[in-house]
C-alpha positions in Angstrom: 78.7 87.9 75.8 81.7 89.5 77.3 83.6 87.1 79.6 84.5 88.9 82.9 87.3 88.1 85.3 86.4 86.7 88.7 86.8 89.1 91.6 88.2 87.7 94.8 87.0 89.7 97.8 88.6 89.6 101.3 85.8 90.8 103.4 84.4 91.0 106.9 86.4 94.0 108.1 83.7 94.9 108.8 80.9 93.0 107.1 78.9 96.3 107.0 81.3 97.7 104.4 81.9 94.3 102.7 78.1 94.2 102.0 78.5 97.6 100.3 81.3 96.3 98.1 79.2 93.4 97.0 76.2 95.7 96.3 78.3 98.4 94.4 80.2 95.9 92.3 77.2 94.0 91.2 75.1 97.2 90.6 77.9 98.7 88.5 78.4 95.5 86.5 74.7 95.4 85.7 74.8 99.0 84.7 77.7 98.5 82.3 76.6 95.1 80.8 72.8 95.6 81.0 70.0 93.2 81.6 70.4 91.0 84.7 74.2 90.7 84.5 76.2 90.6 87.7 79.8 90.1 88.7 81.6 86.8 88.9 83.0 86.9 92.5 84.1 85.0 95.5 84.3 86.4 99.0 86.3 85.1 102.0 84.9 86.8 105.0 86.9 86.9 108.3 85.7 87.2 111.8 86.3 90.9 112.6 86.2 90.2 116.3 89.5 88.4 115.9 91.0 90.9 113.5 90.1 93.9 115.7 91.7 92.2 118.7 94.9 91.6 116.8 95.0 95.1 115.4 94.8 96.8 118.7 97.3 94.4 120.3 99.7 95.2 117.5 100.0 91.6 116.3 100.5 92.3 112.7 102.3 89.0 112.0 99.2 87.1 112.9 97.2 89.5 110.8 99.5 88.9 107.9 99.0 85.2 108.2 95.2 85.7 108.2 95.2 87.8 105.1 97.6 85.5 103.3 95.3 82.5 104.2 92.3 84.4 102.8 94.1 85.3 99.6 95.3 81.7 99.0 91.8 80.4 99.5 90.5 82.9 96.9 93.1 82.0 94.4 92.4 78.3 94.8 88.7 79.0 94.4 89.3 80.6 91.0 89.6 84.3 91.7 91.6 86.2 89.0 92.5 89.1 91.2 92.1 90.2 94.8 90.2 93.2 96.3 90.9 93.7 100.0 87.7 95.3 101.3 89.3 97.6 103.9 91.8 100.5 103.9 93.6 99.6 107.2 94.6 96.1 106.2 96.4 97.4 103.1 99.3 97.7 105.6 99.7 94.0 104.7 99.4 94.5 100.9 102.9 93.2 100.3 102.4 90.2 102.4 99.3 89.3 100.4 100.9 89.8 97.0 103.9 87.6 98.0 101.5 84.7 99.0 99.6 84.4 95.7 100.3 84.6 91.9 97.2 86.8 91.2 97.3 90.6 91.5 96.0 92.7 94.3 94.1 95.9 93.4 95.4 98.4 95.9 92.7 100.7 97.3 95.0 103.8 97.3 95.9 103.7 93.6 92.4 104.2 92.0 91.7 106.7 94.8 94.8 108.8 93.9 94.1 108.6 90.2 90.6 109.9 90.7 91.8 112.7 92.9 94.5 113.8 90.5 92.1 113.7 87.5 90.2 116.5 89.3 93.4 118.6 89.7 93.5 118.4 93.5 96.9 118.2 95.2 96.2 118.7 98.9 93.8 116.2 100.5 92.6 115.5 104.0 92.5 111.9 105.1 90.0 110.3 107.5 90.3 106.7 108.6 91.4 104.5 111.5 94.3 105.6 113.6 96.4 103.0 111.8 95.6 104.5 108.4 95.9 108.2 109.5 99.1 107.7 111.5 101.2 105.1 109.8 103.0 105.4 106.5 101.6 102.5 104.5 98.7 104.4 103.1 99.4 108.1 103.2 103.0 107.4 102.3 101.8 105.6 99.1 99.7 108.6 98.2 102.6 110.9 98.7 105.5 109.0 97.3 103.8 107.2 94.4 101.2 109.7 93.4 102.6 113.1 94.5 99.7 114.1 96.8 100.1 116.2 99.9 98.1 114.4 102.7 96.7 116.2 105.7 95.5 114.2 108.7 93.5 115.5 111.7 95.1 116.6 114.9 95.5 114.1 117.8 92.2 114.7 119.5 90.3 114.6 116.2 92.1 111.4 115.1 90.9 109.7 118.3 87.3 110.8 117.7 87.4 109.5 114.1 88.9 106.2 115.1 86.6 105.6 118.0 83.4 106.3 116.0 84.6 103.7 113.4 85.3 101.0 115.9 82.6 101.6 118.4 79.7 102.5 116.1 80.2 102.1 112.3 81.5 98.6 112.3 78.4 97.5 114.1 76.0 99.5 111.9 75.3 102.3 114.4 74.8 105.6 112.6 74.4 108.5 115.0 73.6 112.2 114.1 76.0 113.4 116.8 78.9 111.4 115.2 78.0 112.8 111.8 78.2 116.3 113.3 81.6 115.5 114.8 82.9 114.3 111.5 81.5 117.5 109.8 83.5 119.6 112.3 86.7 117.6 111.8 86.4 117.9 108.0 85.9 121.6 108.4 89.1 121.9 110.3 91.0 119.9 107.6 89.7 122.4 105.0 90.9 125.3 107.2 94.3 123.7 107.1 94.3 123.6 103.3 92.6 120.4 102.3 91.1 120.8 98.8 89.3 117.5 99.1 88.9 114.7 101.7 89.5 111.0 101.4 87.1 108.8 103.3 89.9 106.4 104.0 87.9 103.8 105.9 85.3 101.7 104.1 82.7 102.3 106.8 82.8 106.1 106.7 80.6 106.3 103.7 77.8 104.9 105.9 78.0 108.1 108.0 78.8 111.1 105.8 78.2 112.1 102.2 79.0 115.1 100.0 76.4 117.3 101.6 78.3 117.0 104.9 81.5 118.6 103.5 82.6 122.0 102.2 84.9 120.2 99.7 84.6 117.1 97.6 84.7 113.7 99.3 86.4 110.7 97.8 84.7 107.6 99.0 87.3 104.8 98.8 84.7 102.0 99.0 82.9 103.2 95.9 86.1 104.1 94.0 87.7 100.7 94.9 84.6 98.7 93.9 84.3 100.5 90.6 88.0 99.9 89.9 87.3 96.2 90.5 84.6 96.3 87.8 87.1 98.1 85.5 89.6 95.3 86.0 87.1 92.5 85.7 86.1 93.9 82.4 89.7 94.2 81.2 89.9 98.0 81.3 92.7 98.5 83.8 95.6 96.7 85.3 96.3 96.7 89.1 
């Protein structure tokens, strides 16, 4: 039997999307290996109430310490690599990698590779305000992968952010919010987006391909599948 690497998951941001990571990774591992196989994995799940408070107060130093602590715990527990189950907290990717000797599978990289494999160059980006407005995520897509990234206008960014933090992270799926996202995605297409990145791991709970005029790239599924690739020795972070 093939020996798989152990996936170390930093979860809880929110637990709604972390549960999707666990489901997708194990389902995909079973699909590839057959039978009743599942993934070797560990998860350190944080209290998102604390994380959300620190995010909105701008205390990224304390957030870095929390992510480093989680990574160290996973490495000590036997994880072979780390999957950070959130887009926003990849702002602290470097802090995580400097705290452990095992690699971090960055969420933006497999997403960019999949987009480029389809031939798209101009992509819309939905996510938290941190992800849409700061450079740690869209900058990586642009500088390391050569993509042109389009983000919503100010008002639309506020809507996207608020729906994530007030609804999706607590499992609320509202038709009116789905319609709001549809309209925002339509406006991104009007500005030239050939595809749209669902750059928050909860957004896949709200919208799917049928809600968009252009292809959607769900970072949760892409990242989880990339974790299976790496666990099976098929790619390197």
